VOTIDREN-403788 format. One record per residue: x, y, z of N, C-alpha, C, CB in turn; residue in three letters. Coordinates in nm, 2 decimals. Glycine has a CB too. Example, Ala and Ser with C-alpha at 12.3 -4.5 7.8 and 13.67 -1.06 7.14 Angstrom:
residues 2
+--------+--------+--------+--------+--------+--------+--------+--------+--------+--------+--------+--------+-----+
:   n.xx :   n.yy :   n.zz :  ca.xx :  ca.yy :  ca.zz :   c.xx :   c.yy :   c.zz :  cb.xx :  cb.yy :  cb.zz :   r :
+--------+--------+--------+--------+--------+--------+--------+--------+--------+--------+--------+--------+-----+
:   1.32 :  -0.57 :   0.78 :   1.23 :  -0.45 :   0.78 :   1.32 :  -0.33 :   0.78 :   1.13 :  -0.45 :   0.90 : ALA :
:   1.28 :  -0.22 :   0.71 :   1.37 :  -0.11 :   0.71 :   1.29 :   0.00 :   0.79 :   1.41 :  -0.06 :   0.57 : SER :
+--------+--------+--------+--------+--------+--------+--------+--------+--------+--------+--------+--------+-----+
END
This chain:
residues 118
+--------+--------+--------+--------+--------+--------+--------+--------+--------+--------+--------+--------+-----+
:   n.xx :   n.yy :   n.zz :  ca.xx :  ca.yy :  ca.zz :   c.xx :   c.yy :   c.zz :  cb.xx :  cb.yy :  cb.zz :   r :
+--------+--------+--------+--------+--------+--------+--------+--------+--------+--------+--------+--------+-----+
:   0.07 :  -0.16 :   0.02 :  -0.03 :   0.03 :  -0.04 :   0.09 :   0.12 :   0.01 :  -0.24 :   0.11 :   0.08 : MET :
:   0.05 :   0.24 :  -0.12 :   0.18 :   0.30 :  -0.05 :   0.07 :   0.45 :  -0.05 :   0.36 :   0.31 :  -0.17 : THR :
:   0.12 :   0.58 :  -0.04 :   0.03 :   0.63 :   0.01 :  -0.08 :   0.70 :  -0.09 :   0.10 :   0.70 :   0.09 : LEU :
:  -0.05 :   0.67 :  -0.20 :  -0.18 :   0.74 :  -0.32 :  -0.26 :   0.61 :  -0.29 :  -0.14 :   0.78 :  -0.53 : ALA :
:  -0.26 :   0.53 :  -0.20 :  -0.36 :   0.42 :  -0.26 :  -0.46 :   0.44 :  -0.06 :  -0.24 :   0.20 :  -0.34 : ASP :
:  -0.38 :   0.52 :   0.03 :  -0.50 :   0.58 :   0.08 :  -0.60 :   0.67 :   0.12 :  -0.49 :   0.57 :   0.13 : GLN :
:  -0.68 :   0.63 :   0.14 :  -0.79 :   0.68 :   0.19 :  -0.82 :   0.79 :   0.24 :  -0.82 :   0.62 :   0.25 : LYS :
:  -0.86 :   0.93 :   0.24 :  -0.85 :   1.04 :   0.35 :  -0.94 :   1.01 :   0.46 :  -0.90 :   1.19 :   0.30 : PRO :
:  -0.94 :   1.03 :   0.60 :  -1.00 :   1.05 :   0.67 :  -0.95 :   0.90 :   0.77 :  -1.13 :   1.08 :   0.61 : GLY :
:  -0.89 :   0.75 :   0.67 :  -0.84 :   0.68 :   0.77 :  -0.71 :   0.69 :   0.81 :  -0.85 :   0.57 :   0.76 : GLU :
:  -0.71 :   0.60 :   0.94 :  -0.57 :   0.60 :   1.01 :  -0.41 :   0.53 :   0.93 :  -0.60 :   0.51 :   1.16 : PRO :
:  -0.35 :   0.62 :   0.91 :  -0.22 :   0.62 :   0.80 :  -0.17 :   0.48 :   0.92 :  -0.08 :   0.81 :   0.78 : ARG :
:  -0.09 :   0.39 :   0.81 :   0.02 :   0.29 :   0.83 :   0.10 :   0.32 :   0.98 :   0.13 :   0.29 :   0.69 : LYS :
:   0.18 :   0.26 :   1.04 :   0.32 :   0.26 :   1.11 :   0.40 :   0.36 :   1.04 :   0.39 :   0.13 :   1.10 : THR :
:   0.41 :   0.30 :   0.91 :   0.56 :   0.32 :   0.85 :   0.54 :   0.45 :   0.76 :   0.62 :   0.19 :   0.77 : ARG :
:   0.38 :   0.53 :   0.76 :   0.35 :   0.57 :   0.67 :   0.32 :   0.73 :   0.76 :   0.25 :   0.49 :   0.60 : THR :
:   0.30 :   0.70 :   0.89 :   0.27 :   0.80 :   0.99 :   0.40 :   0.87 :   1.01 :   0.21 :   0.73 :   1.13 : SER :
:   0.37 :   1.04 :   1.00 :   0.53 :   1.09 :   1.03 :   0.49 :   1.11 :   1.20 :   0.59 :   1.27 :   0.94 : VAL :
:   0.44 :   1.06 :   1.26 :   0.39 :   1.11 :   1.43 :   0.56 :   1.04 :   1.50 :   0.19 :   1.00 :   1.51 : LYS :
:   0.51 :   0.90 :   1.42 :   0.64 :   0.78 :   1.52 :   0.75 :   0.84 :   1.45 :   0.64 :   0.55 :   1.50 : GLY :
:   0.83 :   0.91 :   1.36 :   1.00 :   0.98 :   1.35 :   0.96 :   1.14 :   1.45 :   1.07 :   1.03 :   1.13 : PRO :
:   0.83 :   1.14 :   1.42 :   0.86 :   1.30 :   1.53 :   0.85 :   1.26 :   1.65 :   0.74 :   1.43 :   1.53 : LEU :
:   0.80 :   1.18 :   1.71 :   0.79 :   1.12 :   1.88 :   0.98 :   1.08 :   1.89 :   0.65 :   0.93 :   1.90 : MET :
:   1.05 :   1.04 :   1.80 :   1.16 :   0.99 :   1.82 :   1.24 :   1.07 :   1.81 :   1.19 :   0.89 :   1.77 : PHE :
:   1.23 :   1.17 :   1.73 :   1.33 :   1.31 :   1.68 :   1.30 :   1.37 :   1.85 :   1.23 :   1.44 :   1.50 : SER :
:   1.18 :   1.43 :   1.86 :   1.16 :   1.54 :   2.02 :   1.22 :   1.43 :   2.11 :   0.95 :   1.59 :   2.10 : ALA :
:   1.24 :   1.31 :   2.10 :   1.30 :   1.24 :   2.24 :   1.40 :   1.25 :   2.27 :   1.31 :   1.13 :   2.26 : PHE :
:   1.51 :   1.24 :   2.13 :   1.64 :   1.25 :   2.16 :   1.67 :   1.38 :   2.16 :   1.70 :   1.19 :   2.08 : TRP :
:   1.61 :   1.48 :   2.12 :   1.58 :   1.64 :   2.16 :   1.64 :   1.64 :   2.26 :   1.43 :   1.70 :   2.19 : GLY :
:   1.55 :   1.60 :   2.32 :   1.52 :   1.65 :   2.46 :   1.58 :   1.61 :   2.57 :   1.42 :   1.63 :   2.49 : VAL :
:   1.64 :   1.43 :   2.58 :   1.79 :   1.42 :   2.61 :   1.89 :   1.44 :   2.57 :   1.82 :   1.36 :   2.62 : VAL :
:   1.94 :   1.53 :   2.48 :   2.02 :   1.59 :   2.41 :   2.03 :   1.72 :   2.52 :   1.96 :   1.60 :   2.27 : ILE :
:   1.91 :   1.77 :   2.50 :   1.95 :   1.95 :   2.58 :   1.97 :   1.93 :   2.66 :   1.86 :   2.08 :   2.60 : PHE :
:   1.90 :   1.81 :   2.81 :   1.95 :   1.80 :   2.94 :   2.05 :   1.75 :   2.95 :   1.89 :   1.75 :   3.01 : PHE :
:   2.15 :   1.73 :   2.82 :   2.29 :   1.68 :   2.87 :   2.40 :   1.76 :   2.85 :   2.33 :   1.55 :   2.83 : ALA :
:   2.33 :   1.86 :   2.73 :   2.41 :   1.95 :   2.74 :   2.43 :   2.04 :   2.84 :   2.40 :   1.99 :   2.67 : VAL :
:   2.27 :   2.08 :   2.89 :   2.24 :   2.18 :   2.99 :   2.33 :   2.17 :   3.08 :   2.12 :   2.18 :   3.04 : LEU :
:   2.32 :   2.02 :   3.14 :   2.41 :   1.93 :   3.29 :   2.56 :   1.99 :   3.27 :   2.42 :   1.72 :   3.27 : ILE :
:   2.62 :   1.91 :   3.12 :   2.74 :   1.92 :   3.12 :   2.82 :   2.02 :   3.07 :   2.77 :   1.83 :   3.07 : PHE :
:   2.73 :   2.16 :   2.97 :   2.80 :   2.22 :   2.90 :   2.81 :   2.36 :   3.04 :   2.73 :   2.25 :   2.72 : ALA :
:   2.75 :   2.35 :   3.14 :   2.75 :   2.41 :   3.24 :   2.88 :   2.45 :   3.35 :   2.66 :   2.35 :   3.29 : SER :
:   2.94 :   2.29 :   3.39 :   3.03 :   2.32 :   3.43 :   3.04 :   2.30 :   3.55 :   3.06 :   2.41 :   3.41 : GLY :
:   2.89 :   2.28 :   3.63 :   2.92 :   2.28 :   3.79 :   2.76 :   2.32 :   3.78 :   3.08 :   2.41 :   3.89 : GLY :
:   2.73 :   2.31 :   3.88 :   2.65 :   2.39 :   4.00 :   2.67 :   2.54 :   4.02 :   2.68 :   2.33 :   4.14 : SER :
:   2.80 :   2.62 :   4.03 :   2.85 :   2.73 :   4.10 :   2.83 :   2.80 :   3.97 :   3.01 :   2.72 :   4.16 : ALA :
:   2.83 :   2.74 :   3.80 :   2.84 :   2.83 :   3.72 :   2.67 :   2.85 :   3.67 :   2.95 :   2.80 :   3.62 : ARG :
:   2.64 :   2.94 :   3.56 :   2.52 :   2.93 :   3.51 :   2.48 :   2.88 :   3.42 :   2.48 :   3.00 :   3.49 : THR :
:   2.38 :   2.81 :   3.42 :   2.32 :   2.73 :   3.31 :   2.33 :   2.76 :   3.13 :   2.17 :   2.73 :   3.34 : PRO :
:   2.43 :   2.70 :   3.06 :   2.44 :   2.71 :   2.88 :   2.30 :   2.68 :   2.85 :   2.54 :   2.59 :   2.79 : ARG :
:   2.19 :   2.80 :   2.81 :   2.08 :   2.73 :   2.79 :   2.09 :   2.74 :   2.61 :   1.95 :   2.80 :   2.88 : PHE :
:   2.20 :   2.85 :   2.57 :   2.23 :   2.81 :   2.42 :   2.25 :   2.78 :   2.36 :   2.25 :   2.81 :   2.37 : ASP :
:   2.39 :   2.65 :   2.46 :   2.44 :   2.55 :   2.40 :   2.35 :   2.45 :   2.38 :   2.54 :   2.50 :   2.47 : LEU :
:   2.25 :   2.40 :   2.51 :   2.17 :   2.30 :   2.49 :   2.00 :   2.29 :   2.39 :   2.15 :   2.27 :   2.61 : ALA :
:   1.96 :   2.48 :   2.37 :   1.93 :   2.49 :   2.26 :   1.94 :   2.41 :   2.14 :   1.96 :   2.56 :   2.24 : PHE :
:   2.11 :   2.44 :   2.07 :   2.17 :   2.44 :   1.98 :   2.19 :   2.31 :   1.96 :   2.25 :   2.51 :   1.99 : THR :
:   2.20 :   2.23 :   2.10 :   2.19 :   2.09 :   2.10 :   2.11 :   2.01 :   2.03 :   2.16 :   2.05 :   2.20 : GLY :
:   2.00 :   2.06 :   2.08 :   1.87 :   2.02 :   2.09 :   1.80 :   2.02 :   1.97 :   1.80 :   2.09 :   2.17 : ALA :
:   1.85 :   2.09 :   1.85 :   1.80 :   2.17 :   1.76 :   1.88 :   2.04 :   1.65 :   1.84 :   2.36 :   1.77 : GLY :
:   1.99 :   2.02 :   1.72 :   2.10 :   1.92 :   1.60 :   2.03 :   1.79 :   1.58 :   2.26 :   1.86 :   1.67 : ILE :
:   2.02 :   1.77 :   1.71 :   1.98 :   1.65 :   1.77 :   1.84 :   1.56 :   1.68 :   1.93 :   1.70 :   1.94 : ALA :
:   1.74 :   1.67 :   1.72 :   1.62 :   1.66 :   1.62 :   1.65 :   1.67 :   1.52 :   1.53 :   1.73 :   1.63 : PHE :
:   1.72 :   1.72 :   1.40 :   1.70 :   1.74 :   1.26 :   1.78 :   1.58 :   1.23 :   1.78 :   1.92 :   1.18 : ILE :
:   1.87 :   1.55 :   1.28 :   1.97 :   1.42 :   1.29 :   1.90 :   1.35 :   1.26 :   2.05 :   1.36 :   1.41 : VAL :
:   1.84 :   1.29 :   1.40 :   1.77 :   1.19 :   1.40 :   1.67 :   1.16 :   1.33 :   1.74 :   1.19 :   1.49 : SER :
:   1.57 :   1.28 :   1.29 :   1.41 :   1.34 :   1.17 :   1.48 :   1.23 :   1.09 :   1.38 :   1.56 :   1.08 : LEU :
:   1.62 :   1.30 :   1.01 :   1.66 :   1.27 :   0.87 :   1.72 :   1.16 :   0.85 :   1.75 :   1.36 :   0.83 : VAL :
:   1.76 :   1.05 :   0.97 :   1.77 :   0.96 :   1.01 :   1.68 :   0.87 :   0.98 :   1.80 :   0.97 :   1.11 : ILE :
:   1.56 :   0.84 :   1.07 :   1.48 :   0.79 :   1.06 :   1.35 :   0.78 :   0.95 :   1.47 :   0.81 :   1.14 : ALA :
:   1.38 :   0.92 :   0.87 :   1.34 :   0.91 :   0.73 :   1.38 :   0.84 :   0.62 :   1.35 :   1.01 :   0.70 : ALA :
:   1.52 :   0.89 :   0.64 :   1.58 :   0.79 :   0.51 :   1.57 :   0.62 :   0.60 :   1.81 :   0.86 :   0.45 : MET :
:   1.52 :   0.58 :   0.70 :   1.53 :   0.44 :   0.74 :   1.36 :   0.37 :   0.66 :   1.54 :   0.44 :   0.95 : LEU :
:   1.26 :   0.54 :   0.68 :   1.13 :   0.48 :   0.66 :   1.14 :   0.47 :   0.50 :   1.00 :   0.58 :   0.73 : SER :
:   1.22 :   0.56 :   0.43 :   1.20 :   0.57 :   0.28 :   1.26 :   0.43 :   0.23 :   1.28 :   0.70 :   0.21 : MET :
:   1.41 :   0.40 :   0.27 :   1.45 :   0.23 :   0.26 :   1.42 :   0.09 :   0.29 :   1.52 :   0.22 :   0.30 : SER :
:   1.27 :   0.11 :   0.35 :   1.17 :  -0.03 :   0.43 :   1.14 :  -0.09 :   0.24 :   0.96 :   0.03 :   0.56 : HIS :
:   1.17 :  -0.18 :   0.23 :   1.10 :  -0.29 :   0.08 :   1.01 :  -0.40 :   0.17 :   1.25 :  -0.41 :  -0.04 : LYS :
:   0.91 :  -0.41 :   0.13 :   0.87 :  -0.51 :   0.18 :   0.88 :  -0.63 :   0.12 :   0.77 :  -0.50 :   0.20 : GLU :
:   0.86 :  -0.79 :   0.19 :   0.94 :  -0.93 :   0.07 :   0.84 :  -0.96 :   0.04 :   1.04 :  -1.09 :   0.13 : ASN :
:   0.90 :  -1.01 :  -0.08 :   0.80 :  -1.07 :  -0.16 :   0.68 :  -1.16 :  -0.09 :   0.87 :  -1.14 :  -0.26 : ALA :
:   0.57 :  -1.21 :  -0.12 :   0.47 :  -1.26 :  -0.10 :   0.50 :  -1.44 :  -0.06 :   0.39 :  -1.22 :  -0.21 : GLU :
:   0.56 :  -1.47 :  -0.19 :   0.64 :  -1.62 :  -0.19 :   0.75 :  -1.66 :  -0.18 :   0.64 :  -1.67 :  -0.27 : HIS :
:   0.82 :  -1.54 :  -0.02 :   0.92 :  -1.54 :   0.04 :   0.91 :  -1.61 :   0.18 :   0.96 :  -1.42 :   0.04 : LEU :
:   0.77 :  -1.59 :   0.24 :   0.74 :  -1.62 :   0.32 :   0.64 :  -1.73 :   0.33 :   0.73 :  -1.53 :   0.36 : GLY :
:   0.61 :  -1.82 :   0.21 :   0.60 :  -2.00 :   0.23 :   0.69 :  -2.09 :   0.24 :   0.54 :  -2.06 :   0.12 : LYS :
:   0.64 :  -2.21 :   0.27 :   0.70 :  -2.32 :   0.24 :   0.81 :  -2.32 :   0.43 :   0.81 :  -2.30 :   0.04 : GLY :
:   0.84 :  -2.43 :   0.42 :   0.97 :  -2.44 :   0.51 :   1.07 :  -2.35 :   0.56 :   1.04 :  -2.51 :   0.46 : SER :
:   1.10 :  -2.31 :   0.41 :   1.31 :  -2.23 :   0.44 :   1.40 :  -2.30 :   0.42 :   1.37 :  -2.20 :   0.58 : GLY :
:   1.36 :  -2.44 :   0.39 :   1.48 :  -2.52 :   0.33 :   1.41 :  -2.57 :   0.19 :   1.53 :  -2.66 :   0.43 : VAL :
:   1.53 :  -2.59 :   0.10 :   1.45 :  -2.59 :  -0.02 :   1.54 :  -2.75 :  -0.01 :   1.47 :  -2.45 :  -0.17 : ASN :
:   1.47 :  -2.89 :   0.01 :   1.51 :  -2.99 :  -0.02 :   1.48 :  -3.03 :  -0.15 :   1.48 :  -3.06 :   0.06 : LEU :
:   1.44 :  -3.00 :  -0.20 :   1.36 :  -3.07 :  -0.34 :   1.50 :  -3.02 :  -0.43 :   1.17 :  -2.98 :  -0.40 : SER :
:   1.61 :  -3.03 :  -0.47 :   1.71 :  -2.96 :  -0.58 :   1.80 :  -3.09 :  -0.58 :   1.80 :  -2.80 :  -0.53 : SER :
:   1.80 :  -3.13 :  -0.44 :   1.90 :  -3.23 :  -0.44 :   1.80 :  -3.40 :  -0.40 :   2.04 :  -3.17 :  -0.29 : ARG :
:   1.89 :  -3.47 :  -0.46 :   1.86 :  -3.63 :  -0.38 :   1.91 :  -3.69 :  -0.28 :   1.88 :  -3.73 :  -0.45 : LYS :
:   1.90 :  -3.74 :  -0.17 :   1.97 :  -3.78 :  -0.06 :   2.02 :  -3.86 :  -0.09 :   1.92 :  -3.81 :   0.03 : PRO :
:   2.19 :  -3.86 :  -0.03 :   2.33 :  -3.99 :  -0.06 :   2.37 :  -3.90 :  -0.17 :   2.30 :  -4.19 :  -0.12 : GLY :
:   2.30 :  -3.82 :  -0.24 :   2.39 :  -3.76 :  -0.33 :   2.50 :  -3.62 :  -0.30 :   2.29 :  -3.73 :  -0.42 : HIS :
:   2.57 :  -3.57 :  -0.35 :   2.67 :  -3.45 :  -0.32 :   2.72 :  -3.42 :  -0.22 :   2.63 :  -3.35 :  -0.34 : GLY :
:   2.78 :  -3.33 :  -0.20 :   2.91 :  -3.30 :  -0.06 :   2.88 :  -3.35 :   0.06 :   2.93 :  -3.14 :   0.00 : HIS :
:   2.89 :  -3.38 :   0.17 :   2.84 :  -3.42 :   0.29 :   2.83 :  -3.54 :   0.29 :   2.74 :  -3.37 :   0.32 : GLY :
:   2.76 :  -3.65 :   0.20 :   2.65 :  -3.74 :   0.20 :   2.73 :  -3.86 :   0.26 :   2.57 :  -3.77 :   0.06 : SER :
:   2.67 :  -3.96 :   0.33 :   2.73 :  -4.04 :   0.43 :   2.75 :  -4.16 :   0.36 :   2.66 :  -4.05 :   0.56 : ALA :
:   2.68 :  -4.19 :   0.23 :   2.64 :  -4.31 :   0.11 :   2.78 :  -4.30 :   0.04 :   2.49 :  -4.26 :  -0.02 : ALA :
:   2.88 :  -4.36 :   0.03 :   2.96 :  -4.39 :  -0.03 :   2.96 :  -4.36 :  -0.21 :   2.97 :  -4.50 :   0.01 : PRO :
:   3.04 :  -4.30 :  -0.30 :   2.93 :  -4.30 :  -0.40 :   3.14 :  -4.40 :  -0.52 :   2.82 :  -4.05 :  -0.46 : GLN :
:   3.08 :  -4.49 :  -0.63 :   3.10 :  -4.55 :  -0.69 :   3.21 :  -4.46 :  -0.75 :   3.00 :  -4.60 :  -0.73 : SER :
:   3.32 :  -4.52 :  -0.74 :   3.46 :  -4.45 :  -0.85 :   3.47 :  -4.32 :  -0.83 :   3.44 :  -4.46 :  -1.02 : GLY :
:   3.44 :  -4.26 :  -0.73 :   3.44 :  -4.13 :  -0.64 :   3.59 :  -4.13 :  -0.67 :   3.38 :  -4.13 :  -0.46 : SER :
:   3.66 :  -4.19 :  -0.69 :   3.85 :  -4.13 :  -0.69 :   3.85 :  -4.06 :  -0.80 :   4.00 :  -4.24 :  -0.70 : GLU :
:   3.77 :  -4.14 :  -0.94 :   3.82 :  -4.10 :  -1.03 :   3.71 :  -3.93 :  -1.06 :   3.82 :  -4.23 :  -1.14 : THR :
:   3.64 :  -3.92 :  -1.05 :   3.54 :  -3.86 :  -1.06 :   3.59 :  -3.65 :  -1.02 :   3.42 :  -3.95 :  -0.94 : GLU :
:   3.68 :  -3.68 :  -0.87 :   3.71 :  -3.57 :  -0.89 :   3.86 :  -3.56 :  -0.90 :   3.65 :  -3.50 :  -0.81 : ASN :
:   3.88 :  -3.48 :  -0.97 :   4.02 :  -3.47 :  -1.08 :   4.17 :  -3.38 :  -0.90 :   3.95 :  -3.27 :  -1.32 : PRO :
:   4.07 :  -3.30 :  -0.87 :   4.09 :  -3.13 :  -0.75 :   4.13 :  -3.26 :  -0.63 :   3.88 :  -2.97 :  -0.69 : ASP :
:   4.11 :  -3.42 :  -0.65 :   4.16 :  -3.43 :  -0.49 :   4.35 :  -3.42 :  -0.49 :   4.09 :  -3.61 :  -0.40 : ALA :
:   4.38 :  -3.51 :  -0.58 :   4.52 :  -3.50 :  -0.58 :   4.53 :  -3.68 :  -0.52 :   4.58 :  -3.35 :  -0.48 : GLY :
:   4.70 :  -3.67 :  -0.58 :   4.73 :  -3.81 :  -0.48 :   4.70 :  -3.81 :  -0.37 :   4.84 :  -3.84 :  -0.46 : PRO :
:   4.70 :  -3.91 :  -0.28 :   4.70 :  -3.95 :  -0.11 :   4.83 :  -3.99 :  -0.08 :   4.59 :  -4.08 :  -0.05 : ARG :
+--------+--------+--------+--------+--------+--------+--------+--------+--------+--------+--------+--------+-----+
END
C-alpha cells in the first residue's frame, strides 16, 4: 500500500505516519537538551548554558529526523512467496548425493580430479 492508495480520513500505517519519527526525534532532542545543559555548564556554581542546550537539541532533532526518514524510505516489503514453505529447499538434490553425504559413491576417486594423490 502506497501513500496514493490511502483514503482520506483513515488512519495511516505506522510506516507511513509522521507521528512515530517526530516523537523519536523529539525524545532525542529532549535528552540531548538536558545532557548539554548539565555538562556544558561546568558545575552547579556556574550559570546554565541554555544557548548550547537549545543548539544541541535542535541538531539532535534534525539529525535523528533525517535518519528516521531515510530508514523509513529504504524499507521494502518482502515478496509474498518468500514467506511460504519451510525455508529449506530439499527438492533440488536427492539424499545420498552431493557433498557431505554419508553414502559412498562408486568411483569417487576418479570423478574428483582436484583431490590429488593420497
